[in-house]
Kinemage of the C-alpha trace (Angstrom):
@kinemage 1
@onewidth
@group {chain A} dominant
@subgroup {mainchain}
@vectorlist {calphas} color= white
{ca met a 1} P 104.130 47.866 125.294
{ca lys a 2} L 106.554 46.810 123.045
{ca leu a 3} L 103.399 46.997 120.472
{ca arg a 4} L 102.213 49.995 121.445
{ca leu a 5} L 106.140 51.462 120.991
{ca gly a 6} L 105.914 50.025 117.434
{ca gln a 7} L 103.060 51.889 116.470
{ca leu a 8} L 103.527 55.060 117.761
{ca phe a 9} L 107.047 54.863 115.850
{ca thr a 10} L 105.229 54.220 113.232
{ca val a 11} L 103.318 56.827 113.452
{ca leu a 12} L 105.568 59.474 114.097
{ca gly a 13} L 107.789 58.292 111.506
{ca ser a 14} L 104.905 58.243 108.906
{ca leu a 15} L 104.061 61.762 109.959
{ca met a 16} L 107.801 62.876 109.715
{ca val a 17} L 107.820 61.672 106.456
{ca ser a 18} L 104.715 62.627 105.006
{ca ser a 19} L 105.797 66.273 105.785
{ca leu a 20} L 108.396 66.165 103.228
{ca ala a 21} L 106.097 66.131 100.865
{ca phe a 22} L 104.073 69.008 101.429
{ca ala a 23} L 107.806 71.019 101.653
{ca gln a 24} L 107.548 71.670 97.865
{ca gly a 25} L 108.689 74.978 96.288
{ca gly a 26} L 106.613 76.819 93.911
{ca asp a 27} L 107.373 75.543 90.260
{ca ser a 28} L 105.860 75.700 87.066
{ca thr a 29} L 104.085 72.687 87.669
{ca ser a 30} L 100.420 72.190 87.584
{ca ile a 31} L 98.415 69.950 88.572
{ca gly a 32} L 97.911 68.386 85.316
{ca thr a 33} L 101.076 67.578 84.812
{ca gly a 34} L 100.517 65.687 88.413
{ca leu a 35} L 97.783 63.835 87.029
{ca val a 36} L 99.082 62.721 83.545
{ca ala a 37} L 102.123 61.113 84.888
{ca leu a 38} L 99.297 59.634 87.319
{ca ala a 39} L 97.502 57.865 84.155
{ca ser a 40} L 100.574 57.020 82.520
{ca ala a 41} L 102.197 54.726 85.678
{ca leu a 42} L 98.390 53.508 86.037
{ca ala a 43} L 98.330 52.534 82.246
{ca ile a 44} L 102.141 50.900 82.507
{ca gly a 45} L 100.791 49.117 85.372
{ca leu a 46} L 97.085 47.711 84.404
{ca ala a 47} L 98.992 46.860 81.121
{ca ala a 48} L 101.901 44.940 83.010
{ca leu a 49} L 99.404 43.096 85.019
{ca gly a 50} L 96.433 42.267 82.184
{ca gly a 51} L 99.459 41.057 80.318
{ca thr a 52} L 101.088 39.138 83.062
{ca leu a 53} L 97.652 37.563 83.981
{ca ser a 54} L 96.540 36.996 80.568
{ca gln a 55} L 99.464 35.508 78.969
{ca ala a 56} L 99.778 32.624 82.154
{ca arg a 57} L 96.075 31.525 81.295
{ca ala a 58} L 96.615 31.377 78.112
{ca ala a 59} L 99.707 29.272 78.812
{ca asp a 60} L 97.908 27.264 81.578
{ca ala a 61} L 94.977 26.092 79.313
{ca ala a 62} L 97.363 25.384 75.996
{ca leu a 63} L 99.547 23.216 78.550
{ca ser a 64} L 96.849 21.322 80.532
{ca gly a 65} L 95.231 20.904 77.059
{ca ile a 66} L 98.576 19.311 75.373
{ca ala a 67} L 98.904 17.510 78.530
{ca arg a 68} L 94.730 15.729 77.531
{ca asn a 69} L 95.963 14.935 74.779
{ca pro a 70} L 99.470 15.009 73.823
{ca thr a 71} L 98.492 14.319 70.126
{ca ala a 72} L 97.252 17.310 69.963
{ca ala a 73} L 100.480 19.639 70.810
{ca asp a 74} L 101.177 20.239 67.274
{ca lys a 75} L 97.168 21.763 66.862
{ca val a 76} L 96.910 23.967 70.363
{ca phe a 77} L 100.940 25.079 70.077
{ca thr a 78} L 100.549 27.615 66.896
{ca pro a 79} L 97.343 29.093 68.157
{ca met a 80} L 99.453 29.564 71.615
{ca ile a 81} L 102.144 31.471 70.469
{ca ile a 82} L 100.128 33.896 68.318
{ca ala a 83} L 97.749 34.635 70.841
{ca leu a 84} L 100.759 35.307 73.312
{ca ala a 85} L 101.660 37.783 70.621
{ca leu a 86} L 98.740 39.434 70.345
{ca ile a 87} L 98.735 39.550 74.283
{ca glu a 88} L 101.885 41.350 74.707
{ca phe a 89} L 100.841 43.467 71.903
{ca gln a 90} L 98.504 44.904 73.789
{ca ala a 91} L 100.670 45.102 77.182
{ca ile a 92} L 102.968 47.371 74.619
{ca met a 93} L 100.477 49.326 73.193
{ca gly a 94} L 99.541 50.056 76.903
{ca phe a 95} L 103.232 51.441 77.327
{ca ile a 96} L 103.152 53.260 73.812
{ca ile a 97} L 99.751 55.169 75.071
{ca ala a 98} L 101.439 56.166 78.974
{ca phe a 99} L 104.385 57.552 77.011
{ca leu a 100} L 102.604 59.420 74.440
{ca trp a 101} L 99.878 60.892 77.588
{ca tyr a 102} L 103.500 61.594 79.665
{ca ser a 103} L 105.150 63.249 76.764
{ca lys a 104} L 102.269 66.023 76.469
């Protein structure tokens, strides 16, 4: 009984909140502006997600290589830092592209 009542309140609450989204007045924004904003948000999200996942994988590979062969730490550290910098640059480029789209 409590589960059904909770589900009922959830459905009624979501219906009341979603009706507010459609109560927008008639302003000069078009569907294109909304799609550009959505594309910008998607670009930022994918850049952040891809950057963090690839940085984690690169750091994991480098640290496991150093753990297996501690004498190779100086040979692994510099390429790892360069790879992390390039990955971060790609994420920043995603942010820049998203800001350029949103500014149009």
